[in-house]
C-alpha positions in Angstrom: -31.6 -0.7 40.5 -34.8 -1.6 38.8 -34.0 -3.6 35.5 -37.4 -2.9 33.8 -36.9 -0.9 30.5 -39.2 1.6 28.9 -39.7 0.9 25.2 -40.6 3.1 22.4 -43.8 1.7 21.9 -44.5 2.4 25.7 -43.7 6.0 25.3 -46.0 6.4 22.5 -48.7 4.8 24.3 -48.1 7.1 27.3 -48.5 10.2 25.2 -51.8 9.1 24.2 -52.7 8.3 27.7 -51.8 12.0 28.7 -54.8 13.1 26.4 -57.2 10.3 27.6 -56.4 10.1 31.2 -59.3 11.0 33.6 -61.9 10.2 31.1 -64.2 7.7 32.7 -62.3 8.0 36.0 -63.6 11.5 36.2 -67.0 10.1 37.0 -65.8 8.5 40.2 -62.9 10.6 40.8 -64.4 12.4 43.9 -65.9 9.1 45.3 -62.5 7.6 45.8 -60.6 11.2 46.7 -63.1 11.7 49.7 -60.5 11.1 52.2 -58.2 14.0 50.8 -58.3 17.1 53.1 -58.9 19.6 50.4 -60.0 22.3 52.9 -56.8 21.7 54.6 -54.8 21.9 51.3 -56.8 24.9 50.4 -56.1 26.8 53.3 -52.0 26.0 53.4 -52.2 27.1 49.6 -54.0 30.4 50.7 -51.4 30.9 53.5 -48.6 30.6 51.0 -50.2 33.0 48.5 -51.1 35.7 51.2 -47.4 35.0 52.7 -46.0 36.0 49.2 -48.1 38.8 48.7 -51.1 37.5 46.9 -53.9 38.7 48.9 -56.2 39.3 45.8 -56.5 39.2 42.1 -56.8 36.6 39.2 -55.3 33.1 39.9 -54.9 30.4 37.4 -54.7 26.9 38.4 -53.3 24.4 36.2 -54.7 20.9 36.2 -57.7 21.9 38.2 -59.5 18.6 37.8 -63.0 18.3 39.4 -62.6 21.8 40.7 -62.0 21.0 44.6 -59.1 23.5 45.1 -60.3 26.0 42.5 -63.7 26.4 44.4 -61.8 26.9 47.7 -59.8 29.7 46.6 -62.7 31.2 44.8 -64.6 31.2 48.1 -61.4 33.0 49.8 -62.2 35.8 47.1 -59.7 35.2 44.7 -60.7 35.4 40.6 -60.2 31.8 39.7 -59.4 30.4 36.1 -59.1 26.6 35.8 -57.5 24.8 33.1 -57.4 21.0 32.6 -57.1 18.9 29.7 -60.1 16.3 30.7 -63.6 17.4 29.3 -64.9 15.0 31.8 -63.2 16.6 34.8 -64.2 20.0 33.7 -67.8 18.9 33.5 -67.6 17.8 37.1 -66.2 21.2 38.1 -68.8 22.9 36.0 -71.4 21.0 38.3 -69.9 22.3 41.6 -69.8 25.9 40.1 -73.2 25.8 39.6 -74.1 24.7 43.0 -71.8 27.1 44.5 -72.5 30.2 42.3 -68.9 31.0 42.2 -67.6 33.1 39.2 -65.0 30.6 38.0 -64.0 30.3 34.2 -62.9 26.9 33.3 -61.1 26.1 30.1 -60.4 22.8 28.4 -56.5 23.2 27.5 -53.4 21.4 27.5 -51.3 22.9 30.0 -48.4 22.5 27.6 -50.2 25.0 25.3 -52.3 27.0 27.5 -53.5 30.5 26.4 -55.2 33.3 28.3 -56.5 36.7 27.3 -54.1 38.7 29.8 -52.0 38.1 32.7 -52.7 36.9 36.4 -51.5 37.5 39.8 -50.5 34.0 40.5 -50.5 30.5 38.8 -50.7 27.4 41.3 -50.9 23.5 40.2 -51.9 21.2 42.8 -52.5 17.2 43.2 -49.4 16.5 41.3 -50.6 17.9 38.2 -47.0 18.8 37.1 -45.7 15.1 37.3 -47.9 14.5 34.5 -45.5 16.4 32.5 -43.1 13.5 31.7 -40.5 15.3 29.2 -38.2 17.9 30.4 -38.8 20.1 27.2 -42.3 19.9 28.0 -42.2 20.9 31.5 -39.8 23.7 30.4 -42.3 25.2 27.9 -45.0 25.0 30.7 -42.9 27.0 32.9 -42.3 29.5 30.1 -46.1 29.9 29.4 -46.5 30.4 33.3 -44.0 33.1 33.2 -45.5 34.6 30.3 -48.9 35.0 31.8 -47.8 36.1 35.2 -48.0 39.6 36.2 -44.7 41.3 36.9 -43.4 39.8 40.2 -46.3 37.5 40.2 -46.2 34.0 42.1 -45.9 30.5 41.2 -46.7 27.6 43.5 -47.0 24.1 42.6 -46.4 20.6 44.3 -44.8 17.6 43.4 -44.8 14.0 44.2 -41.0 13.0 44.8 -38.9 10.1 43.8 -39.1 8.9 47.6 -42.9 8.4 47.4 -42.8 6.6 44.0 -40.2 4.4 45.2 -42.4 3.5 48.6 -45.3 2.7 45.9 -43.0 0.7 43.8 -44.6 -2.4 41.9 -47.7 -3.0 43.7 -51.6 -3.6 43.3 -54.1 -1.6 45.0 -57.9 -2.2 44.8 -61.0 -0.5 46.6 -64.6 -1.1 46.4 -67.3 1.2 46.9 -71.3 0.8 46.7 -71.3 2.2 42.7 -67.8 1.6 41.6 -64.5 -0.2 42.1 -61.1 0.0 40.9 -57.9 -2.0 40.6 -54.7 0.1 40.5 -51.5 -1.8 38.9 -48.5 0.2 39.8 -44.9 0.1 38.2 -42.1 2.3 38.9 -39.1 2.7 36.4 -36.2 3.7 38.4 -33.7 4.7 35.8 -36.2 7.0 33.9 -38.1 8.0 37.3 -41.4 7.2 35.5 -44.5 5.8 37.5 -46.9 4.1 35.5 -50.1 2.7 36.6 -53.0 1.0 34.9 -56.6 1.6 36.3 -59.2 -1.0 35.8 -62.5 0.5 36.8 -66.1 -0.9 37.3 -68.9 1.7 37.2 -72.5 0.8 38.1 -74.9 1.9 35.4 -78.6 3.2 35.5 -79.5 -0.7 35.3 -77.5 -1.7 38.1 -74.9 -3.6 35.9 -71.2 -2.7 36.2 -69.3 -1.6 33.0 -65.6 -2.1 32.8 -63.2 0.8 31.7 -59.4 0.9 31.5 -57.0 3.8 31.8 -53.2 4.3 31.8 -51.7 7.0 33.8 -48.3 8.1 33.7 -46.0 10.5 36.0 -42.5 11.5 36.2 -40.4 12.4 39.4 -38.2 15.3 39.2 -35.3 16.2 41.5 -35.5 19.7 43.0 -32.2 20.7 41.2 -33.9 19.7 38.0 -37.0 21.7 38.8 -34.8 24.9 39.8 -32.7 24.6 36.7 -35.7 24.5 34.5 -37.4 27.5 36.3 -34.3 29.4 35.8 -34.4 28.5 32.0 -37.8 29.8 31.8 -37.1 33.1 33.3 -38.7 32.4 36.7 -36.8 32.8 40.1 -37.0 30.1 42.5 -37.8 31.2 45.9 -38.4 28.3 48.2 -39.2 24.3 48.4 -41.4 22.9 51.4 -41.9 19.6 52.7 -45.8 19.5 52.1 -48.3 21.4 54.3 -45.6 23.0 56.4 -42.7 25.5 56.1 -40.0 23.2 56.9 -37.4 22.3 54.4 -37.6 19.5 51.8 -36.5 16.1 53.5 -35.1 13.1 51.8 -38.2 11.2 52.8 -40.7 14.2 52.0 -43.3 12.4 49.9 -44.9 15.8 48.7 -43.2 19.0 48.3 -44.5 22.4 47.6 -42.3 25.0 45.3 -42.5 28.6 45.2 -41.2 30.6 42.4 -41.8 34.2 41.1 -41.8 35.7 37.7 -38.6 37.5 36.5 -37.1 38.6 33.2 -40.3 38.4 31.2 -39.2 40.8 28.8 -36.1 39.1 28.0 -37.8 35.6 27.5 -39.9 34.4 24.2 -42.2 31.5 23.9 -40.9 29.2 21.4 
């Protein structure tokens, strides 16, 4: 058992980091994520959507980041809305939208409090955005909002990093250097609370060729599938299935990422607190 403990001060700092995460990192996010097969991820997500009856219509992406998946789904013909808490990430997404010409609506909102003008056919959340919600009551509120803004029978598809993955990363330091930027990632996993915290030290080259230093803290939480199922039910959503990521196989003990599929139900009986 990990003997590290989380203090009240750490929790307070992490609440601040949720708001400030992906500020300077947004400038180099796509540089260091260039090995992520977004096209494959987007195709897998589309197959799930179509398989559960969502062949067209409005889709909301929570935690859309720089818009990689949003752009791909828009290219498949979906009417996309992207929500993210980081203005810097959305600025990058807007730049991609300008190049692609896709009709995407981007909104800067906290997913714990997001608002839409109407309902959507589906809600998706990819790249472990849900893991950033570290309090169960906050995650329940997110799920209630999702249920509220889904069409009757609408689908909710999201991914999660697993406890197994965070344990594998553990307490470690990762560094990577590119031509115009470098980072040092210092990771710490708190077993009892299932909290994964990592400090990012960024070195980004400016217009004068000098490197500016920045610091960010990111905090995520691992949830058991049972916890997710219970929260979905409490929010009025029906749990449908969970897959080992990028397959139709059941979740394994050593799954590092899973996809969860849920469906809107009992909307009229639920109220947003």
